[in-house]
N, C-alpha and C positions, 0 to 999 in steps of 0.2 A: 504494499499500500504506499502510496506517495504522500509525504508529510510536508508541509510547507514550514521552512525555518523561520521561528519566531519565538517570542517570549511571551507567555501568558501573562496578560495584565490582570492580576487579581486584586487590585485595589480599588476601593469605592471612590467615586469621584469626590466624596466629601472627605477623604482621607489625605489630602494634599498638605503642602506646607501652609503654616499660618502667616498672616501678613508680616508679623514681627520676624520670622524667618525669612521671608522673602526680601525686607530691608537689609537684615544682617548679611544676607549673601553677598550685597554689592560693596560692603566696607572694604573688602580686600583690594577693591580697585581705586579707592580714593588716593589720589596723588600719583597715580600711575599715568605715564606719558606715552602716548602712541599716536599714530597717523589719524588724524581727524578728518573725515569727510564731511564737509558742511553743507546742507541742502539749502539751496536758494529759495527765497519766498516768492519768486516770480513764475518759474517755468511750470510749476505743478498746479498752480491755482490761478494764474492769469489766463482766462479763456482766449484772449487776443493773441497770445504768445505760444498757445499750445500747439504743438506739432506731433502728430501720430508718429509712435516708433515705426521705423522702416523695417526692421528686421534684417537688414542687409548686413552681412558680416564685417564690411568694410567700415561700417558706420560704428565703430568700437567707442563706447562711452567712456568717459573718465572713470566712473565707478566701476564699471566692467572690468576695464583694463587693470584698475587698483586691485580687485578681488582676484582676479586670473593670476596676475604677477605675485601677489603675496602668497596665494596658495601653492603656486608651482615652486616658489622660492623654499616653502616648508617641506614640499615633496623632495626636493634635491637635498634638503638638510636632513632627511630620514625621519620626519616627525610622524609619518604614518605607520601603521603595522604592516601594511602591505601595498603593491602598486594595483590599485583598482582599475586603471586603464589596460591591465593584462587579464582582466576577468573575461570569461566567455559570455556572450549575451545571445539569446535566440528569440525569434517569435515563435510562440506556441501555435501549432496548427489549428486553425479554426477560425470562425467568423470575426470573433472579438479581438484577434491579434494580441492577446495578452503576452506580456514580455517576461522571459526568465533569465536570471544571471546565475553562473556558477560561481560561487565564492565560498571556499572552505574555511576562510580565516576571518569571515565577518562574526561579530558579536555586538549585542547591543547593551553596552554598559550605561547604567544610570548617568545622567549628565549632572554633575555636581559643580556649581559655579566656583566655590570658594577653594576647588581642588585644581583649578586651571593654572597651567604654567604661563604666567603673563608674558614673558619674553618668547617663549616658543609658540604658544597656541593663540594667543590674541593677535589677529591680523590688523585690525584697525576698528576705530568706532564712527558711527554715523550720528550726526546731531543737526539741529536746526541752526540757521543763519539769519541774520536780519538782513543781509545783503540780497540783492536781486538774483544773483548768479551763484550757483553752486561752486565750491573751491576746496581744495586739498590742502590742509595745514600739517606740515610734515611732522611736527612733534608738539603735542599739547596735552594738558591733562584731560582725563576721561570726564565729561560733564555727567551730572547726576541723572540727566534725562535722556541720555543717548541710547543708541542701539549698539551692542558689542557683537562683532563678527569675529567668530572663535572656529579654528579648525575642528572637524570631526576626525578623530585618529583612526576611526573604523569608517571610512567612506563607502557609500554603495554606488557612487557615481563621481565623475570628474567634478572638481570644486566644491564638494560637500563641505558645508559649514554650518554651525549653530549661529542663529540670529537671535541674541538675546536683549528684549527691552528692559532698560534699566529704569529706576525711579517709580515703579508701580508696586503698589501693595495689594493689588487684586490677584484673585487665584485663577482669573481667566483673562485674555487680551481684551483690554479697553479700547475705546473707539480711538484714542490717540495712539495706542499701540499699532492698530490695524492701519492707521493712516500712515505711520512712519514706515511701516513693513511694505504697504503698497507703494509708497513713494520710492523706496529702495528697488523694487521691481521694475517701476517706471523708469528710473534715472539708470539703470543697468542696461535697459533697452537692448534686451537680447531675448529673443523667443525660445531658445533652449533653456533658459533660466525659470526654475520653478521654486516655490516656497510651499513648505508643508507645516501643518500644526496638528499635533495629537493631544487630545484635551486630557488623557489618562495615562501619559508617558509614566512607566515606573520608575519610582525612586525619584521623580523630579522635585527639585527644591524650589522652583520658581516657574515662571511662563517662559517657553522659549520655542522658536521655529526652528525648521532646518531648511536648507536650500541646497540644491545642486544643479548641474547642467545635463539635460537629456538630449541626445543628438537628434531624436526623432519625437513625434507626438507619443503621449501616453494614451492607452486605449480608450480611456474616459473620455479624452478630449475630442474623440471623433465620433461620439455617439450622438445620434438624433434627439431633439428636445421637443418638449410641450410646454409652452408659455401659460403659466396660470396667473400671473400678475404683470400688468403692462401699465406704465405710466409714459407713454410716448412723448407726452410735452417735457417731462423731465429727464427722460432717457433712462428710465429704470426698469429692468426687466428680470423676472424671476421665473424659472423654468424647472420642470423635473426632466430626468433621462428617461429615454424609452428603452426598454429591454436591456436594462443592465441589473446585475443580479444584486447589487447593494443599493438601497434608497439614497437617492443623490439628488441634491437641489443645486442649481447653478444660477449665480448672480451676476448679472452684467449690468453695465451702466456706462453713460457717457461722460466726458471729462468733467464737465461742469457740474456734477452731481455725486462726485466721489465721497464728499464729506458725508452726505445724507446716507450713502451706502454703507459707509464703514460704522456710522452710528446704529444702523439697522442690523449689520452683522453682529456687532458687539452685544446689543440687547438680546438679539436672538440667542447668541452663545450663553449668554447669562441664564436665559429662561431654560435652555436645555440642560444647563447644569443643575438648576434647581430641580428639574423633574427627573434628575440623575439618567439622562439619555447621553450615552457616549457619542462622540463627533469627531471628525478629522476635518481638515480643510487643505486644499489644494488650490495655490495662486498661481495663475498661468497668463499668457498672452501680455506679458509686461504689466500685470495688474488689473487687466480690464476683465478677466473672468475668475471668479472665485467658487469653487465646488465645495459644497458641504456634504460630507458623507455621514450617514446616520446608522448608529449600531445599537444593538439592544441594551447594553448596559456594560459598566466597567468590569463586571465579574464574569463575563461571558467568553473572555477569551478574545480580546479585540485585535484587529488587524491595524497595522500602521498605515498612514495616509498614502504612501507611495504603493503600498499593496491594495489599498482600496481604488487607487488609480489604474492598477492593472499591471504594476511592476513588482515581481516577485523573486527573492533570493533563495538559494538552494545549496546546502551544505555538503551535498555529495553529487558525484558523477552520475550514480544510478538514478537518484531523484531528478536531477537535471533532465536526464535523456527520457525518464519514464512519464514526466508530467503531462497532462492532457488539459485541454479547455475544460472538459467537464470537471476535473477535480478542482480546477480553479474557480469555475462557476459555483461549485457547491460550497467551497470554502467561503466566498463572498456572501453567498445567500444564507449561511448558516449564521452569521454574526449581524445581518441585516435587521433594521428595525421593522416589526410587522406593518401591514397596511393600515390598521387602525391608528397606530402611532403616527405613522407617515402623515395620514389626514390632519391629525391634530398639529403636526409640524407646519404643515402648510398653511392651516388656517393662522397660525402664529406669525408666519412670515407676512402673510397679506396683511394682518392687523397691524404689525409693527411698521411695515413699509407705508402703508396708508397714512398712518399717524404721522410719520416723520416727513412724508413727501408734501404734506400740505403747506 
């Protein structure tokens, strides 16, 4: 029997770090100096200056170049446990085109912020700026409200990093964190770049995202959709995925309503947490598409966000060779929220989006 390499998430959503623990986790970075990427206040919010990312490889943005250069430099210094670029990847036969990676060395260690080697693992931080244009400061102290970008020593793909919002004492991503995370995706301006969030990460001491580069579309990104909430005037659209084994909601928006959408998603995630519904997020298309994967609960053996998106790791050659679309489909279906719960979440999305879009 083929099994998918993963760790069972046995923690309840309510057994995460306390706000006091979240605050203490960032004390180790006080006074630390690193590269600071300062987000300008014009390019993301000024509708007249907005230019859609082209996705052309030659259009390498400053933030994209910074992340790749810092990550590759750590790779040459031997900061990773293995060379993920040497891993074998295949498309699993079938209509969904699920992806499988053979990686016999991958393990999912709990991410503990205060155990990070600041010199080796911290790549840079992202913060806000009062200036119109974004800029890079070569060496500056880590601001209290910044986003830390830290290598993942057990990468699943090229450029794999932890993306950690500082200064928040919430147990879930708030609207400000979402806004900053989406801004990072926007400024990186690379359609290969994806961000992930797992609400029930085992052993997590605080909120964090993960990000890496995928050369091709993830299977979930190619699925047909059915839009159930549409505010064409404001450019906000909420849809379900058709014929996908795990219940999934897709949020899309135009550039001038991203703040409303971030507030809506934050409130939805807060409500899901209160209802003890486990969920994952995938941010793709330079921040313009956000997938919400809905799972039964945190005690049912959750999948990771990239697994929900159709990308699976296998720890043995036998499992890698034998995996079928049917096995993947069954694994996704097994953790999916049921139809009744899904209807409740859809109604919740409509209610919150309607309220904030007024």
